[in-house]
Short mmCIF file of the C-alpha atoms (twelve columns), coordinates in Angstrom:
data_MODEL
# 
_entry.id   MODEL 
# 
loop_
_atom_site.group_PDB 
_atom_site.id 
_atom_site.type_symbol 
_atom_site.label_atom_id 
_atom_site.label_alt_id 
_atom_site.label_comp_id 
_atom_site.label_asym_id 
_atom_site.label_seq_id 
_atom_site.Cartn_x 
_atom_site.Cartn_y 
_atom_site.Cartn_z 
_atom_site.pdbx_PDB_model_num 
ATOM 1   C CA . MET A 1   -4.429  -31.358 -72.190 1 
ATOM 2   C CA . ARG A 2   -5.717  -27.957 -71.155 1 
ATOM 3   C CA . SER A 3   -7.540  -25.806 -73.599 1 
ATOM 4   C CA . SER A 4   -6.954  -22.105 -73.501 1 
ATOM 5   C CA . THR A 5   -9.127  -19.223 -74.491 1 
ATOM 6   C CA . ALA A 6   -7.541  -16.068 -75.880 1 
ATOM 7   C CA . LEU A 7   -9.557  -12.889 -75.812 1 
ATOM 8   C CA . ARG A 8   -8.212  -10.078 -77.951 1 
ATOM 9   C CA . VAL A 9   -7.894  -6.882  -76.010 1 
ATOM 10  C CA . VAL A 10  -10.138 -4.295  -77.585 1 
ATOM 11  C CA . HIS A 11  -8.523  -0.889  -77.714 1 
ATOM 12  C CA . GLU A 12  -10.355 2.393   -77.808 1 
ATOM 13  C CA . PRO A 13  -10.809 3.851   -81.308 1 
ATOM 14  C CA . GLU A 14  -7.317  4.558   -82.570 1 
ATOM 15  C CA . ALA A 15  -6.304  8.175   -82.778 1 
ATOM 16  C CA . VAL A 16  -4.221  9.203   -85.758 1 
ATOM 17  C CA . LEU A 17  -0.549  9.346   -84.814 1 
ATOM 18  C CA . ASP A 18  1.164   12.274  -86.547 1 
ATOM 19  C CA . LEU A 19  4.783   12.414  -85.392 1 
ATOM 20  C CA . ALA A 20  5.666   15.273  -87.739 1 
ATOM 21  C CA . ALA A 21  2.917   17.465  -86.275 1 
ATOM 22  C CA . ALA A 22  3.925   16.424  -82.739 1 
ATOM 23  C CA . GLU A 23  7.535   17.392  -83.472 1 
ATOM 24  C CA . ASP A 24  6.465   20.805  -84.803 1 
ATOM 25  C CA . ALA A 25  4.311   21.324  -81.705 1 
ATOM 26  C CA . ALA A 26  7.193   20.316  -79.404 1 
ATOM 27  C CA . LYS A 27  9.466   22.775  -81.189 1 
ATOM 28  C CA . ALA A 28  6.919   25.583  -80.766 1 
ATOM 29  C CA . PHE A 29  6.346   24.608  -77.128 1 
ATOM 30  C CA . LEU A 30  10.046  24.724  -76.234 1 
ATOM 31  C CA . ARG A 31  10.591  28.016  -78.032 1 
ATOM 32  C CA . ALA A 32  7.548   29.514  -76.276 1 
ATOM 33  C CA . LEU A 33  9.208   28.636  -72.969 1 
ATOM 34  C CA . GLY A 34  12.401  30.397  -74.018 1 
ATOM 35  C CA . VAL A 35  14.420  27.267  -74.810 1 
ATOM 36  C CA . SER A 36  16.799  27.869  -77.710 1 
ATOM 37  C CA . LEU A 37  17.087  24.949  -80.112 1 
ATOM 38  C CA . ASP A 38  20.136  26.344  -81.910 1 
ATOM 39  C CA . SER A 39  22.758  24.113  -80.287 1 
ATOM 40  C CA . GLU A 40  23.649  20.800  -81.897 1 
ATOM 41  C CA . SER A 41  22.560  18.833  -78.831 1 
ATOM 42  C CA . LEU A 42  19.074  20.415  -78.768 1 
ATOM 43  C CA . GLN A 43  18.260  20.437  -82.478 1 
ATOM 44  C CA . GLY A 44  16.875  16.898  -82.355 1 
ATOM 45  C CA . THR A 45  15.050  17.346  -79.047 1 
ATOM 46  C CA . PRO A 46  11.562  18.107  -80.482 1 
ATOM 47  C CA . GLY A 47  11.656  14.881  -82.493 1 
ATOM 48  C CA . ARG A 48  12.849  12.900  -79.495 1 
ATOM 49  C CA . MET A 49  10.078  14.420  -77.380 1 
ATOM 50  C CA . ALA A 50  7.456   13.463  -79.953 1 
ATOM 51  C CA . ARG A 51  8.710   9.884   -80.209 1 
ATOM 52  C CA . ALA A 52  9.011   9.534   -76.421 1 
ATOM 53  C CA . TYR A 53  5.424   10.616  -75.780 1 
ATOM 54  C CA . ALA A 54  4.171   8.463   -78.664 1 
ATOM 55  C CA . GLU A 55  5.814   5.475   -76.968 1 
ATOM 56  C CA . LEU A 56  4.350   6.387   -73.576 1 
ATOM 57  C CA . PHE A 57  0.849   6.674   -75.034 1 
ATOM 58  C CA . THR A 58  0.855   3.539   -77.231 1 
ATOM 59  C CA . PRO A 59  0.106   0.226   -75.467 1 
ATOM 60  C CA . ARG A 60  1.163   -3.038  -77.052 1 
ATOM 61  C CA . PRO A 61  -1.753  -5.240  -78.163 1 
ATOM 62  C CA . PHE A 62  -2.071  -8.604  -76.446 1 
ATOM 63  C CA . ASP A 63  -4.371  -11.587 -76.079 1 
ATOM 64  C CA . LEU A 64  -5.830  -12.306 -72.648 1 
ATOM 65  C CA . THR A 65  -5.142  -16.038 -72.361 1 
ATOM 66  C CA . THR A 66  -7.265  -17.920 -69.845 1 
ATOM 67  C CA . PHE A 67  -7.350  -21.606 -68.943 1 
ATOM 68  C CA . PRO A 68  -9.950  -23.814 -67.257 1 
ATOM 69  C CA . ASN A 69  -9.400  -24.092 -63.518 1 
ATOM 70  C CA . ASP A 70  -9.325  -27.901 -63.707 1 
ATOM 71  C CA . GLU A 71  -7.835  -28.377 -60.245 1 
ATOM 72  C CA . GLY A 72  -10.400 -26.109 -58.631 1 
ATOM 73  C CA . TYR A 73  -7.678  -23.846 -57.213 1 
ATOM 74  C CA . ASP A 74  -9.455  -21.436 -54.886 1 
ATOM 75  C CA . GLU A 75  -6.655  -19.514 -53.166 1 
ATOM 76  C CA . LEU A 76  -5.267  -16.096 -54.002 1 
ATOM 77  C CA . VAL A 77  -3.191  -15.626 -57.161 1 
ATOM 78  C CA . LEU A 78  -1.009  -12.537 -56.784 1 
ATOM 79  C CA . ALA A 79  1.602   -10.837 -58.949 1 
ATOM 80  C CA . ARG A 80  3.633   -8.388  -56.864 1 
ATOM 81  C CA . SER A 81  5.748   -5.408  -57.850 1 
ATOM 82  C CA . ILE A 82  4.646   -5.153  -61.483 1 
ATOM 83  C CA . PRO A 83  6.436   -2.056  -62.858 1 
ATOM 84  C CA . VAL A 84  4.116   0.865   -63.592 1 
ATOM 85  C CA . ARG A 85  4.971   3.883   -65.710 1 
ATOM 86  C CA . SER A 86  2.419   6.416   -66.792 1 
ATOM 87  C CA . VAL A 87  1.954   10.138  -67.325 1 
ATOM 88  C CA . CYS A 88  -0.091  12.399  -65.071 1 
ATOM 89  C CA . GLU A 89  -2.882  13.859  -67.161 1 
ATOM 90  C CA . HIS A 90  -2.781  17.158  -65.254 1 
ATOM 91  C CA . HIS A 91  0.861   18.081  -65.959 1 
ATOM 92  C CA . LEU A 92  2.019   15.438  -68.484 1 
ATOM 93  C CA . LEU A 93  4.832   14.516  -66.125 1 
ATOM 94  C CA . PRO A 94  5.669   10.853  -65.449 1 
ATOM 95  C CA . PHE A 95  4.692   8.813   -62.446 1 
ATOM 96  C CA . THR A 96  6.346   5.472   -61.774 1 
ATOM 97  C CA . GLY A 97  5.992   2.704   -59.249 1 
ATOM 98  C CA . VAL A 98  4.684   -0.803  -58.800 1 
ATOM 99  C CA . ALA A 99  1.330   -2.567  -58.939 1 
ATOM 100 C CA . HIS A 100 0.261   -5.586  -56.917 1 
ATOM 101 C CA . VAL A 101 -2.545  -7.417  -58.738 1 
ATOM 102 C CA . GLY A 102 -4.370  -10.463 -57.423 1 
ATOM 103 C CA . TYR A 103 -7.540  -12.462 -57.891 1 
ATOM 104 C CA . LEU A 104 -9.456  -15.371 -56.393 1 
ATOM 105 C CA . PRO A 105 -10.100 -17.797 -59.277 1 
ATOM 106 C CA . ALA A 106 -13.493 -19.153 -60.211 1 
ATOM 107 C CA . GLU A 107 -13.921 -21.315 -63.332 1 
ATOM 108 C CA . ARG A 108 -10.899 -19.966 -65.204 1 
ATOM 109 C CA . ILE A 109 -7.354  -18.910 -64.411 1 
ATOM 110 C CA . LEU A 110 -5.219  -16.360 -66.211 1 
ATOM 111 C CA . GLY A 111 -1.843  -16.547 -67.926 1 
ATOM 112 C CA . LEU A 112 0.284   -14.799 -65.295 1 
ATOM 113 C CA . SER A 113 2.149   -12.479 -67.660 1 
ATOM 114 C CA . LYS A 114 -1.209  -11.021 -68.645 1 
ATOM 115 C CA . LEU A 115 -1.578  -9.359  -65.246 1 
ATOM 116 C CA . ALA A 116 1.398   -7.173  -66.141 1 
ATOM 117 C CA . ARG A 117 0.085   -6.587  -69.665 1 
ATOM 118 C CA . VAL A 118 -3.277  -5.352  -68.362 1 
ATOM 119 C CA . VAL A 119 -1.501  -2.862  -66.091 1 
ATOM 120 C CA . GLU A 120 0.628   -1.662  -69.016 1 
ATOM 121 C CA . HIS A 121 -2.432  -1.364  -71.270 1 
ATOM 122 C CA . PHE A 122 -4.239  1.070   -68.997 1 
ATOM 123 C CA . ALA A 123 -1.074  2.941   -67.980 1 
ATOM 124 C CA . CYS A 124 -0.194  3.873   -71.595 1 
ATOM 125 C CA . ARG A 125 -2.208  7.093   -71.731 1 
ATOM 126 C CA . PRO A 126 -2.533  10.299  -69.744 1 
ATOM 127 C CA . GLN A 127 -3.812  9.009   -66.397 1 
ATOM 128 C CA . VAL A 128 -4.597  9.611   -62.776 1 
ATOM 129 C CA . GLN A 129 -3.538  6.861   -60.385 1 
ATOM 130 C CA . GLU A 130 -7.005  6.430   -58.898 1 
ATOM 131 C CA . ARG A 131 -8.565  5.745   -62.296 1 
ATOM 132 C CA . LEU A 132 -5.732  3.456   -63.366 1 
ATOM 133 C CA . THR A 133 -6.173  1.315   -60.247 1 
ATOM 134 C CA . LYS A 134 -9.905  0.951   -60.790 1 
ATOM 135 C CA . GLN A 135 -9.628  0.320   -64.538 1 
ATOM 136 C CA . VAL A 136 -7.260  -2.626  -64.014 1 
ATOM 137 C CA . ALA A 137 -9.506  -4.160  -61.341 1 
ATOM 138 C CA . ASP A 138 -12.760 -3.615  -63.248 1 
ATOM 139 C CA . TRP A 139 -11.332 -5.000  -66.486 1 
ATOM 140 C CA . LEU A 140 -10.047 -8.185  -64.837 1 
ATOM 141 C CA . ASN A 141 -13.366 -8.597  -63.037 1 
ATOM 142 C CA . ASP A 142 -15.344 -8.211  -66.278 1 
ATOM 143 C CA . GLN A 143 -13.099 -10.477 -68.369 1 
ATOM 144 C CA . LEU A 144 -12.282 -13.251 -65.873 1 
ATOM 145 C CA . HIS A 145 -15.355 -13.334 -63.602 1 
ATOM 146 C CA . PRO A 146 -13.280 -14.301 -60.537 1 
ATOM 147 C CA . ARG A 147 -14.580 -14.497 -56.981 1 
ATOM 148 C CA . GLY A 148 -12.545 -11.427 -56.124 1 
ATOM 149 C CA . VAL A 149 -10.000 -8.955  -57.503 1 
ATOM 150 C CA . GLY A 150 -7.495  -6.747  -55.707 1 
ATOM 151 C CA . VAL A 151 -5.229  -4.051  -57.148 1 
ATOM 152 C CA . VAL A 152 -2.817  -1.826  -55.217 1 
ATOM 153 C CA . ILE A 153 -0.601  0.736   -56.939 1 
ATOM 154 C CA . GLU A 154 2.256   2.547   -55.181 1 
ATOM 155 C CA . ALA A 155 3.809   5.333   -57.242 1 
ATOM 156 C CA . GLU A 156 5.937   8.454   -57.104 1 
ATOM 157 C CA . HIS A 157 4.563   11.393  -59.054 1 
ATOM 158 C CA . THR A 158 7.103   13.802  -60.473 1 
ATOM 159 C CA . CYS A 159 4.404   16.483  -60.567 1 
ATOM 160 C CA . MET A 160 4.711   16.363  -56.751 1 
ATOM 161 C CA . THR A 161 8.438   15.715  -56.376 1 
ATOM 162 C CA . LEU A 162 9.935   17.965  -59.083 1 
ATOM 163 C CA . ARG A 163 7.584   20.935  -59.024 1 
ATOM 164 C CA . GLY A 164 5.007   22.635  -56.833 1 
ATOM 165 C CA . VAL A 165 5.289   21.251  -53.320 1 
ATOM 166 C CA . GLN A 166 8.549   19.408  -54.231 1 
ATOM 167 C CA . ALA A 167 7.761   16.576  -51.826 1 
ATOM 168 C CA . ALA A 168 10.794  14.440  -52.654 1 
ATOM 169 C CA . GLY A 169 10.473  10.817  -51.573 1 
ATOM 170 C CA . SER A 170 6.698   10.893  -51.216 1 
ATOM 171 C CA . SER A 171 4.599   8.124   -52.731 1 
ATOM 172 C CA . THR A 172 0.899   7.638   -53.354 1 
ATOM 173 C CA . VAL A 173 -0.927  4.372   -52.646 1 
ATOM 174 C CA . THR A 174 -4.313  3.522   -54.195 1 
ATOM 175 C CA . SER A 175 -6.346  0.324   -53.983 1 
ATOM 176 C CA . THR A 176 -9.438  -1.250  -55.491 1 
ATOM 177 C CA . LEU A 177 -10.962 -4.418  -54.023 1 
ATOM 178 C CA . LEU A 178 -13.875 -6.269  -55.604 1 
ATOM 179 C CA . GLY A 179 -15.941 -9.312  -54.681 1 
ATOM 180 C CA . THR A 180 -14.719 -11.498 -51.814 1 
ATOM 181 C CA . LEU A 181 -11.549 -9.436  -51.380 1 
ATOM 182 C CA . ARG A 182 -13.750 -6.464  -50.516 1 
ATOM 183 C CA . ALA A 183 -16.509 -8.242  -48.581 1 
ATOM 184 C CA . ASP A 184 -14.497 -10.717 -46.485 1 
ATOM 185 C CA . ALA A 185 -12.148 -9.215  -43.901 1 
ATOM 186 C CA . ALA A 186 -9.843  -12.264 -43.736 1 
ATOM 187 C CA . SER A 187 -9.441  -12.422 -47.524 1 
ATOM 188 C CA . ARG A 188 -8.840  -8.685  -47.670 1 
ATOM 189 C CA . GLN A 189 -6.169  -8.906  -44.955 1 
ATOM 190 C CA . GLU A 190 -4.479  -11.821 -46.730 1 
ATOM 191 C CA . PHE A 191 -4.313  -9.834  -49.964 1 
ATOM 192 C CA . PHE A 192 -2.749  -6.817  -48.258 1 
ATOM 193 C CA . ALA A 193 -0.336  -8.968  -46.258 1 
ATOM 194 C CA . LEU A 194 0.895   -10.896 -49.321 1 
ATOM 195 C CA . SER A 195 1.147   -7.625  -51.253 1 
ATOM 196 C CA . GLY A 196 3.398   -6.222  -48.544 1 
ATOM 197 C CA . VAL A 197 0.951   -3.376  -47.953 1 
ATOM 198 C CA . HIS A 198 0.068   -2.503  -44.363 1 
ATOM 199 C CA . ALA A 199 -3.706  -2.155  -44.326 1 
# 
């Protein structure tokens, strides 16, 4: 029977969550922009805003469950199209898309659902896509010690599509490759091909 090892994800020092203060700030923010909150449908909007952003910025805790690689599996493990939702730290507008996360196992393999949980963990804060991509890859590399890690994120940023340049339909692709997936051209090409990304 396989033994598993669960590593508790360590979060950054917890900030104090004050929904009442966030609601007051949302109310002041909307009024400062000339939005009247007098109608019945808008009276509850500041509270809904506060709760929505609290949800976006609060990752769920999880245990990183790993198992011994008893069979010596040495091919790519890849989870494709993991949903990504985060908030651009420059405008506090959402960006959404998918992440493709893979690794080349060494002594241990990972519970597959945890690939999605790691992405969610780092996405639940004001972010930039470049940093998010690298944080997921670095964290998996540090925790799992695989032979290689690859992360590709494809996302649409509403700060580009709804305002400013208004580039509707545009998407941004970022990647981080570590270990063999960076150093070996054939492994790198296999990762991109299985991810559906044209390298």
